[in-house]
LOFI-318013 format. One record per residue: residue in one letter; x, y, z of N, C-alpha, C in turn. Coordinates in steps of 0.02 Angstrom, whole numbers, plus 50000, padded with zeros to 5 digits. Example, Ala and Ser with C-alpha at 12.3 -4.5 7.8 and 13.67 -1.06 7.14 Angstrom:
2
A506604971650390506154977550390506604983550390S506424988850354506844994750357506455000250394
This chain:
156
M500135140650026499755135250057500195129050060N500235126050118500635120050128500235113850110K500465110150061500115104050042500445098050072K500035093350095500285087150126500525082350074K501095079350087501345074150043500965067650056L500845063750002500545057150009501105052050011T501035047150054501545042050061501325035750026F501715033749977501555028049934502055022349946G501835016449924502275010649918502175007749849L502645003849827502595000649761502764993249770I502344989049741502474981849744502554979349672G503134976349659503294973949593503784978549560A504424976949562504944981449536505294978449475G504884975849430505154973749365505194979749319R505174978649255505244984149206504714989649217I504074987749219503544992649227503564995749297G503694991749348503734994449416504294999649422K504864998149394505425003049396505235009349359M504895008649303504685014549264504215018849306H503715015649338503235019449379503605022749438A504045019049471504415021849528504815027949507E505175027349452505595032949430505175038849407N504595037549376504145043049358503865046549419I503675042649469503405045549531503935049949564L504545047249569505075050949602505255057349564A505225057149498505425062949458504865068049447S504245065849449503695070149426503165072049477F503185069049535502655070249584502955072449651P503085078949658503405081449719502985080549782L502325079549774501905078649832501785071349849V502185066949818502145059749834502815057549862D502795054349919503395051449949503365043949937L503785041549892503825034249879504275031349932K503955028749984504325026550044504605019550038I504255015150003504445008050005504335004749938V504785000149922504704995849863504764988649887V504314984349861504304977349879504334973149816D504774968249815504814963549759505184957249784L504934951449764505274945249784505994944849759K506114947949702506784947949672507054955049667L506974958749721507124965849721507854967249705D507954971949660508614974549643508764980049694F509074978149749509204982849804509644988649782A510124987349738510564992649714510174997949675W509704995749633509285000549596508875004749645A508545001449693508115005049741508525010049782E509125008349799509565012949836509755018849791K509925017249729510145022449681509595027649669V508975025449662508435030249648508165033549711G508375031249769508195034649831507575032349867I507395026049858506815023349895507075020949962P506845023950017507155022450082507045015550110V506455012550099506315006050128506255000950072K506614995450080506624990250029506464983650062S506024979650031505824973450063505634968250010K505624962050032505394956649989504714953950011T504414957050062503774954650087503244960250089I502634958450071502084963250068501894965850137T502034962150189501864964450257502234970750276A502804972050243503164978350256502724984250237I502274983250189501814988450167501174988350209T500874982550213500224982050246500254983850320N500834982850351500914984450422501164991550435D501304995350383501565002050391500995007150390P500845010250447500275014850450500385021250410E501005022850391501135028950352500955028050278I500945021950254500795020750183500055021950171E499895026750127499195028450113498945025050049A499405023750003499205020849939499755016549912M499555011849870500015007049840499965007049765V500525006149733500555005049661500714997649651I500274994149614500384986949601500624986149530T501224983449523501514982049457501794975049453T501494970649492501684963549491501384960349428P501564954049413501244950749355500484950649362S500144951049306499404951649305499064946049344N499324940049343498994934549377499024935049453T499364940149479499394941249552498984947249574H498704951049527498374957349544497784956549592V497364951649581496774950949625497004949649697Q497474945149706497724943749773498034949949804M498434953649766498744959749792498204964849811I497714965749767497174970549781496814968649846E496654962249854496304960049915496704961549978V497344959849977497774960750036497864968150052I497994972050001498114979150011497474982850031A496914981050001496264984050020496104982450092E496204976250111496064974150181496494978150230A497084980250209497524984250251497324991650252G496814993350212496565000250212496945005050168K497315002450120497715006850076497345007850009N497375013849982497115015149915497595011949865I497335010549804497715006349758497705009249687F498295009449657498365010449585498635003849559C498265000649515498464994149488498604994749414E499204992849394499354992749322498884987749290K498674989149228498204984749194498474977749192L498114973349188497424972349197497284969549266I496674970049290496534967349357496574959749355A496244956749306496224949449301496014947549230F496054941149216495884938649150495154936549142D494794936149199494104933949194493644938349237P493024939149217492564943649252492444941849325D492424935449343492294933649412492864935949458S493474935349434494054937749474494044945249481I493844948749427493804956049430493274958049482R492704954649481492174956049530492434954849601Q492814949549610493104947849675493544953649700A493954956349656494384961949675493974968149692I493474969549651493054975349663492674974749729E492424968749744492084967549808492544968949867A493184966849861493664967949915493784975449926V493824979149871493934986349875493324989749906E492724987849883492114990849910492034989249984K492164983150003492114981050073492594985150117A493204986350092493704990050130493594997550128G493204999950080493095007050073493695010950048V494105007750007494685011049979494575012649905I495025016349876494985018249806495425013649765L495165011449707495545007449660495535011049593Q496125012149565496195014849497496605009949457V496385008649396496755004149352497085008249298G497735007349289498105010949239498055007449171F497935011349120497915008649053498315013349009N498965012149005499415016848972499315017448897R498985012648866498895013148793498385018448773R498005021248820497505026148802497815032348772F498465033548784498805039348756499225037548695D499225031348675499635028948619499265030448554Q499535034948513499205037048452499115031248403D499605026648398499525020848354498965016348376F498885015448441498335011448467497665014748451L497635021248461497025024948445496845024248371K497345024848327497225024148255496945017148240A497235012048271497005005248260496275004348280V496095007148337495405006648360494935010348312L495135016248292494705020148247494625016648180V495155013748154495105010048091494645004048099A494715000448154494294994648166493554996548172V493435001948208492745004148217492465006448149A492855010248112492635012648047492475006948000A492855001648005492754995847962492224991147991Q491934993148047491424989248082491674982248099Q492304981848118492594975548141492544975448217S492464969648245492474969248318493164967148339L493404970448391494064968748418493974962848466K494254957248450494204951348493494904949148512L494964946348571495614943948593495874938648545N496504938848533496854933948491496634933948418Q496304939248396496114939748325496424946148298P496864945548249497174951548221496674955848183V496804962248184496414966948145496864969648090R496644969248028497044971647972496974979147966L497534982447965497534989647956497784991247887N497344993547843497554995447775497775002647777K498345003847749498615010747750498495014047683
């Protein structure tokens, strides 16, 4: 059976973006990573890993009818804007955590996705981190609440 390749783009080629790009290229034979976009793009890296289209502007992605989905790995404070622009262009989205820092902005991003009828998935890589899981289990067992900017003591 012949399976169709999906054509992806990636926006944000810093440390996490490069990691995602290299994982996609090495591990997903049915994904064609066609384009990478970053304001400070390392063109030599993109050429070395084999990404054919390189750009510093998001319109290279939004205007490309072949791009079916986007991976967003830009700084967190840009995610809502990126989600809105990419959703409006009709592209499905994988967004590295987190969408935004406040609930209203998250709702704004979700509304854009729903209005456009595209799919949004948020990556949360710590879900597979055994140390993170242990910390959560210890906190729950101790009936502590995990709050931002408050350390949780882990007794060994």
